[in-house]
C-alpha positions as CSV (number, residue, x, y, z in Angstrom):
1,M,5.7,29.5,43.0
2,S,8.6,27.0,43.3
3,M,7.7,23.5,44.4
4,T,9.6,21.7,47.2
5,E,11.7,18.8,45.8
6,T,10.0,15.4,46.2
7,I,11.5,13.1,48.8
8,K,12.8,10.0,46.9
9,L,11.9,7.0,49.0
10,Y,13.3,4.7,46.3
11,D,16.7,6.0,47.1
12,R,16.3,4.9,50.7
13,D,15.0,1.5,49.9
14,A,14.8,0.1,46.3
15,Y,13.0,-2.9,47.6
16,A,10.1,-1.1,49.3
17,I,6.8,-1.7,47.6
18,E,4.1,0.4,49.4
19,F,4.2,3.9,50.9
20,E,2.1,6.7,52.3
21,A,2.2,10.3,51.1
22,D,0.3,13.6,51.0
23,I,-0.9,15.2,47.8
24,I,0.7,18.7,47.5
25,S,-0.6,19.4,44.0
26,C,-3.4,17.9,41.8
27,E,-4.1,19.2,38.4
28,P,-6.0,17.9,35.3
29,N,-3.7,16.6,32.7
30,K,-3.5,19.0,29.8
31,A,-3.5,16.2,27.1
32,D,-6.1,13.9,28.6
33,D,-9.2,14.9,30.6
34,K,-9.4,11.4,32.1
35,Q,-6.0,11.8,33.7
36,F,-4.6,13.9,36.6
37,D,-1.1,15.0,37.4
38,I,-0.3,14.4,41.0
39,I,2.7,15.7,43.0
40,L,3.4,14.1,46.4
41,N,5.6,15.1,49.3
42,Q,7.4,11.8,48.9
43,T,7.2,8.8,46.6
44,L,8.5,5.3,45.8
45,F,7.8,5.8,42.1
46,F,11.0,6.1,40.1
47,P,10.4,8.6,37.3
48,E,11.6,8.4,33.7
49,E,15.2,9.5,34.1
50,G,18.7,8.6,33.0
51,G,17.4,6.6,30.0
52,Q,15.2,4.3,32.1
53,S,11.4,3.9,31.8
54,P,9.4,4.9,34.9
55,D,7.8,2.7,37.6
56,M,4.3,1.6,37.2
57,G,1.7,0.8,39.9
58,I,-1.3,2.5,41.7
59,L,-1.8,5.6,43.7
60,G,-4.9,6.2,45.7
61,G,-6.5,3.2,43.9
62,Y,-5.9,4.6,40.4
63,R,-3.4,3.3,37.9
64,V,-0.2,5.3,37.5
65,V,0.5,5.6,33.7
66,D,3.5,7.9,33.7
67,V,6.1,9.4,36.2
68,Q,8.2,12.4,35.3
69,I,10.8,14.6,37.1
70,K,11.7,18.2,36.6
71,N,13.9,20.3,38.9
72,G,13.6,17.5,41.5
73,V,9.8,17.6,41.6
74,I,8.2,14.2,40.6
75,T,4.8,14.2,38.9
76,H,2.6,11.1,38.8
77,T,0.1,10.9,36.0
78,V,-2.9,8.8,37.1
79,D,-5.7,7.5,34.9
80,I,-9.2,7.8,36.5
81,S,-10.8,5.9,33.6
82,A,-8.8,2.7,34.0
83,G,-11.6,0.9,36.0
84,D,-10.9,-1.3,38.9
85,C,-7.2,-1.9,39.2
86,C,-7.7,-5.2,40.9
87,E,-9.8,-6.5,38.0
88,A,-7.4,-5.1,35.4
89,E,-4.5,-7.1,36.9
90,K,-6.6,-10.2,36.9
91,E,-7.3,-9.7,33.2
92,T,-3.6,-9.2,32.2
93,G,-2.4,-12.0,34.4
94,K,0.4,-9.9,35.8
95,Q,1.1,-9.5,39.5
96,I,2.3,-6.4,41.1
97,T,3.5,-7.6,44.5
98,G,2.2,-11.1,44.7
99,N,-1.1,-9.6,46.0
100,E,-4.0,-8.0,44.1
101,F,-4.4,-4.3,44.1
102,E,-6.9,-2.9,46.6
103,P,-10.0,-1.7,44.8
104,E,-10.6,1.2,47.2
105,K,-10.2,4.6,45.6
106,V,-9.7,8.0,47.3
107,E,-10.5,11.5,46.3
108,L,-7.7,13.1,44.3
109,A,-7.3,16.5,45.8
110,L,-4.8,18.8,47.5
111,G,-4.0,17.7,51.0
112,V,-5.4,14.2,50.7
113,H,-3.4,11.4,52.3
114,V,-2.9,8.6,49.7
115,H,-1.5,5.0,49.7
116,G,0.8,4.0,46.8
117,K,2.0,0.7,45.6
118,I,4.6,0.1,42.8
119,D,4.5,-2.8,40.4
120,W,7.3,-4.8,42.0
121,Q,7.8,-7.1,39.0
122,H,8.4,-4.2,36.7
123,R,10.7,-2.4,39.1
124,F,12.8,-5.6,39.8
125,Y,13.1,-6.4,36.1
126,N,14.3,-2.9,35.5
127,M,16.8,-3.2,38.4
128,Q,18.2,-6.4,36.9
129,Q,18.7,-4.7,33.5
130,H,20.3,-1.5,34.9
131,S,22.7,-3.3,37.2
132,G,23.7,-5.7,34.4
133,E,24.3,-2.7,32.1
134,H,26.6,-1.1,34.7
135,I,28.8,-4.2,34.9
136,F,28.9,-4.5,31.1
137,S,29.7,-0.8,30.6
138,G,32.3,-0.9,33.4
139,I,34.2,-3.8,31.8
140,V,34.1,-2.1,28.3
141,H,35.5,1.1,29.8
142,R,38.3,-0.8,31.6
143,R,39.2,-3.0,28.7
144,F,38.9,-0.6,25.8
145,G,38.6,2.9,27.3
146,F,35.2,3.5,25.5
147,E,32.4,5.5,27.1
148,N,28.8,4.6,27.2
149,V,27.4,7.7,25.3
150,G,23.8,6.5,25.0
151,F,21.7,4.4,27.2
152,H,18.0,3.3,26.8
153,L,16.1,0.9,29.1
154,S,12.5,0.2,28.1
155,D,10.3,-2.7,29.1
156,S,11.5,-4.8,26.2
157,V,15.1,-3.9,25.4
158,V,18.3,-2.3,26.8
159,T,20.6,-0.6,24.4
160,M,24.1,0.9,25.0
161,D,25.9,3.1,22.6
162,F,29.7,3.0,23.0
163,S,32.2,5.5,21.6
164,G,34.3,2.9,19.8
165,V,33.9,-0.2,17.7
166,I,34.1,-3.6,19.6
167,S,34.5,-6.8,17.6
168,P,32.0,-9.7,18.0
169,E,34.7,-11.7,19.7
170,D,35.4,-9.0,22.2
171,I,31.6,-8.6,22.9
172,A,31.3,-12.3,23.6
173,E,34.3,-12.0,26.0
174,V,32.7,-9.1,27.8
175,E,29.4,-10.9,28.0
176,H,31.2,-13.9,29.6
177,E,33.0,-11.7,32.1
178,V,29.7,-10.0,33.1
179,N,28.1,-13.4,33.9
180,V,31.2,-14.3,35.9
181,A,30.6,-11.2,38.0
182,I,27.0,-12.1,38.4
183,S,27.9,-15.6,39.6
184,K,30.2,-14.1,42.3
185,N,27.1,-12.5,44.0
186,I,29.1,-9.3,44.8
187,P,27.3,-6.7,47.0
188,I,26.4,-3.5,45.0
189,E,27.2,-0.3,47.0
190,V,25.3,3.0,46.8
191,T,27.1,6.0,48.4
192,Y,26.8,9.8,48.5
193,P,30.4,11.1,48.6
194,S,31.2,14.7,49.5
195,R,32.6,17.1,46.9
196,D,36.1,16.5,48.2
197,E,35.7,12.7,48.1
198,L,34.2,13.0,44.7
199,A,37.2,14.9,43.4
200,Q,39.4,12.0,44.3
201,L,37.1,9.4,42.9
202,E,37.4,7.9,39.4
203,Y,33.9,7.2,38.2
204,R,31.9,7.1,35.0
205,S,29.3,9.8,34.2
206,K,27.6,10.8,31.0
207,I,26.7,14.3,32.1
208,E,27.8,17.0,34.5
209,I,25.8,16.6,37.7
210,E,24.9,19.5,40.0
211,G,24.2,19.0,43.6
212,Q,24.7,15.7,45.5
213,V,26.1,12.9,43.3
214,R,24.9,9.3,43.9
215,I,27.6,6.7,43.2
216,V,26.7,3.1,42.4
217,T,29.7,0.8,42.8
218,V,30.1,-2.9,41.7
219,P,33.5,-3.6,43.4
220,G,36.1,-4.7,40.9
221,Y,33.9,-3.9,37.9
222,D,32.3,-0.4,37.8
223,V,32.0,2.9,39.6
224,C,29.3,5.1,38.1
225,A,27.1,8.1,38.9
226,C,23.5,6.9,38.7
227,C,20.1,7.9,40.0
228,A,18.2,4.6,39.4
229,P,17.4,1.7,41.8
230,H,19.7,-1.3,41.6
231,V,19.7,-4.8,43.0
232,K,21.6,-5.4,46.3
233,R,23.9,-8.1,44.9
234,T,25.0,-9.1,41.4
235,G,23.6,-12.6,41.8
236,E,20.1,-11.1,41.7
237,I,20.7,-10.0,38.0
238,G,20.5,-13.7,37.2
239,M,22.2,-13.5,33.8
240,L,23.1,-11.2,31.0
241,K,22.7,-12.0,27.3
242,V,23.8,-9.9,24.3
243,M,20.8,-9.9,21.9
244,N,22.2,-7.8,19.1
245,Y,24.9,-5.4,18.1
246,Q,25.6,-3.1,15.2
247,N,28.0,-0.3,14.2
248,Y,26.5,3.0,15.1
249,K,27.7,6.6,14.7
250,G,31.4,5.6,14.7
251,G,31.0,3.2,17.6
252,V,28.8,0.3,18.4
253,R,25.2,-0.1,19.7
254,I,24.8,-3.2,21.8
255,S,21.4,-4.6,23.0
256,I,21.2,-6.8,26.1
257,L,18.6,-8.4,28.3
258,C,19.1,-9.6,31.9
259,G,17.4,-11.8,34.4
260,F,13.8,-12.7,33.8
261,R,13.5,-10.7,30.6
262,A,16.5,-12.6,29.2
263,L,14.8,-15.9,30.2
264,E,11.5,-14.9,28.5
265,A,13.5,-14.0,25.3
266,F,15.2,-17.4,25.4
267,R,11.9,-19.1,25.8
268,Q,10.5,-17.3,22.8
269,K,13.6,-18.3,20.7
270,C,13.2,-21.9,21.9
271,D,9.6,-21.9,20.8
272,I,10.5,-20.6,17.4
273,I,13.2,-23.2,17.0
274,S,10.9,-26.0,18.1
275,E,8.3,-24.9,15.6
276,L,10.8,-24.8,12.8
277,M,12.1,-28.2,13.8
278,G,8.5,-29.5,13.4
279,I,8.0,-27.7,10.0
280,F,11.2,-29.1,8.5
281,T,11.1,-32.4,10.4
282,T,14.7,-32.0,11.4
283,N,16.9,-31.3,14.4
284,Q,18.1,-27.9,15.6
285,E,21.5,-28.1,14.0
286,A,20.1,-28.6,10.5
287,I,17.5,-25.7,10.6
288,V,19.9,-23.1,9.1
289,D,20.8,-25.5,6.3
290,N,17.2,-26.3,5.6
291,V,16.2,-22.6,5.5
292,T,19.2,-21.8,3.2
293,K,18.1,-24.5,0.8
294,L,14.5,-23.4,0.9
295,K,15.6,-19.8,0.2
296,A,17.6,-20.9,-2.8
297,V,14.6,-22.9,-4.1
298,N,12.3,-20.0,-3.6
299,Q,14.6,-17.6,-5.5
300,S,14.9,-20.1,-8.3
301,L,11.1,-20.4,-8.5
302,K,10.7,-16.7,-8.4
303,S,13.1,-16.4,-11.4
304,E,11.2,-19.0,-13.3
305,L,7.9,-17.4,-12.5
306,G,9.2,-14.0,-13.5
307,T,10.3,-15.4,-16.9
308,A,6.9,-17.0,-17.4
309,K,5.1,-13.8,-16.5
310,S,7.3,-11.8,-18.9
311,A,6.5,-14.2,-21.7
312,L,2.8,-13.9,-20.9
313,L,3.1,-10.2,-20.7
314,D,4.8,-10.1,-24.1
315,Y,1.9,-12.1,-25.5
316,K,-0.7,-9.8,-24.1
317,V,1.1,-6.7,-25.3
318,A,1.2,-8.2,-28.8
319,E,-2.5,-8.8,-28.6
320,L,-3.3,-5.1,-27.9
321,P,-5.1,-3.4,-30.8
322,A,-2.7,-1.6,-33.1
323,D,-5.3,0.8,-34.7
324,T,-5.6,3.1,-31.6
325,D,-3.7,5.9,-30.0
326,N,-3.9,4.5,-26.4
327,A,-3.0,1.2,-24.7
328,V,-4.4,-0.1,-21.4
329,L,-3.3,-3.3,-19.8
330,F,-4.5,-5.0,-16.5
331,E,-2.3,-7.8,-15.1
332,D,-2.0,-9.1,-11.5
333,G,1.3,-10.0,-9.9
334,I,3.6,-7.8,-11.9
335,D,6.4,-5.9,-10.1
336,T,7.0,-2.2,-10.5
337,N,10.1,-2.5,-12.7
338,T,8.5,-4.9,-15.1
339,A,5.4,-2.7,-15.3
340,R,7.5,0.4,-16.0
341,N,9.6,-1.4,-18.7
342,C,6.3,-2.5,-20.3
343,V,5.0,1.1,-20.3
344,N,8.3,2.4,-21.7
345,G,7.9,-0.1,-24.6
346,L,4.3,0.8,-25.2
347,V,4.9,4.6,-25.5
348,E,7.2,3.9,-28.4
349,K,4.3,2.2,-30.2
350,Y,1.3,4.3,-29.2
351,S,1.0,8.0,-29.7
352,G,-1.5,8.6,-26.8
353,F,-1.4,7.2,-23.3
354,S,0.0,3.9,-22.3
355,A,-1.4,2.6,-19.0
356,F,-0.5,-0.4,-16.9
357,F,-2.5,-1.5,-13.9
358,T,-1.4,-4.3,-11.7
359,G,-3.5,-5.7,-8.8
360,N,-7.0,-6.9,-8.3
361,D,-10.5,-5.6,-7.2
362,D,-10.0,-6.7,-3.6
363,A,-6.6,-5.2,-2.9
364,G,-6.8,-2.3,-5.4
365,Y,-4.4,-1.4,-8.2
366,S,-1.0,0.2,-8.7
367,F,-0.6,2.0,-12.0
368,I,2.0,3.5,-14.2
369,I,0.9,5.8,-17.1
370,G,3.3,7.1,-19.8
371,S,3.1,9.2,-22.9
372,K,5.5,11.0,-25.3
373,N,2.9,13.5,-26.6
374,A,0.3,14.1,-23.8
375,D,0.3,15.1,-20.2
376,C,-0.2,12.0,-18.0
377,N,-1.2,14.1,-15.1
378,T,-4.6,14.7,-16.7
379,V,-5.3,10.9,-16.4
380,A,-4.0,10.8,-12.8
381,A,-6.2,13.8,-11.9
382,A,-9.2,12.1,-13.3
383,L,-8.5,8.9,-11.3
384,R,-7.9,11.0,-8.2
385,N,-11.1,13.1,-8.6
386,K,-13.4,10.2,-9.5
387,L,-11.9,7.3,-7.5
388,G,-9.6,8.9,-4.8
389,A,-6.4,7.6,-6.5
390,R,-3.1,8.6,-5.0
391,G,0.1,9.4,-6.8
392,G,1.5,11.7,-9.4
393,G,4.6,12.5,-11.4
394,K,5.8,14.3,-14.5
395,P,3.9,14.9,-17.7
396,V,5.7,12.0,-19.4
397,M,5.0,9.5,-16.7
398,V,2.9,9.2,-13.5
399,Q,2.4,6.4,-11.1
400,G,0.2,5.7,-8.1
401,S,-2.5,3.5,-6.6
402,V,-6.2,3.4,-6.5
403,K,-8.7,1.3,-4.4
404,A,-11.4,0.6,-6.9
405,A,-12.7,-2.2,-9.2
406,K,-11.4,-2.7,-12.7
407,S,-14.7,-1.8,-14.2
408,E,-14.7,1.6,-12.3
409,I,-11.2,2.4,-13.5
410,E,-12.2,1.5,-17.1
411,E,-15.2,3.9,-16.9
412,V,-12.9,6.8,-15.9
413,L,-10.4,5.9,-18.6
414,K,-13.1,6.0,-21.2
415,E,-13.9,9.6,-20.3
416,V,-10.3,10.8,-20.6
417,L,-8.6,8.6,-23.2
């Protein structure tokens, strides 16, 4: 039986927070028996759609953990094990509407009338990101002719994939122009043009859209088909900051943050800089120079330590008994290449197995075992069967790891060597 499309209250008013609705379907979630999938006759909850994460909030006193749309029907997944929503919000320190959730819960069943409330902070932050992205993408399209071919808006990052490469200098110019548009506090328009009107309209759209097309316009900057809630005026975006960019699939992927999420990211970076200033006892301008010098010193010390370890290793190899077919060496702090080179040297000297274990009893050991005349997989199999070692390789050389004490490893080696 086909379900009637859900009335999208968020299209009517993106700033509404609470609503009333009737449950027209209520089914246990197939993946989690503590969750139910609820379909309402109408909803304020924006679903995961168009690359944007869904709204959060409560429905009938229960926390909404997911919202999905299929064929125009919106499904709300609620968690009945989440405890008291009011208390949960107190614990996280987040506010949904400036007021606490009501603790009263209703029966979740077909025909029940329910009250819903969206997490306004989450909704508004998403609106800031999405409106900022529209202006950015519109400017890129106007200046370079590139399309936004991939968009993702999560709770922590916004990424845009453009169909051509944009230089760092041009990205900075686009970022500046976006913030100029924000400062102008331009009204953002949402319209539903007829098919004839749409045919005459030049607008951006990543996909072919069936049915009524919703157009979001930032006058002078962008005209785009979009299903998501947006702020009323560009000034509400606050600001836009490019966080990162990289060449991607013949174009460029640009990450941005807007508004309060950009502010929080800036605060985090300031905290990191302040901490580094304290560590290096220097000012902000000298941090990069100090880190560069520290990196150079660290690399020099690593080189000196590597030389010393190699000399020590040569000494220990020379001390290994010569009147035996097998050689076993334990040494902590040796990198894989050095250990492999050591084993390659040992197999020229010893006719049986040459084994190198690096690590300690607490963290476990990595091993490389080589031989010119025997199958090293027999040793690896013994370590696996007795001590749960992992790894393998060819008969001439195997490598892997084992979480065991040195004494336990030596006992196994005594049995097979």
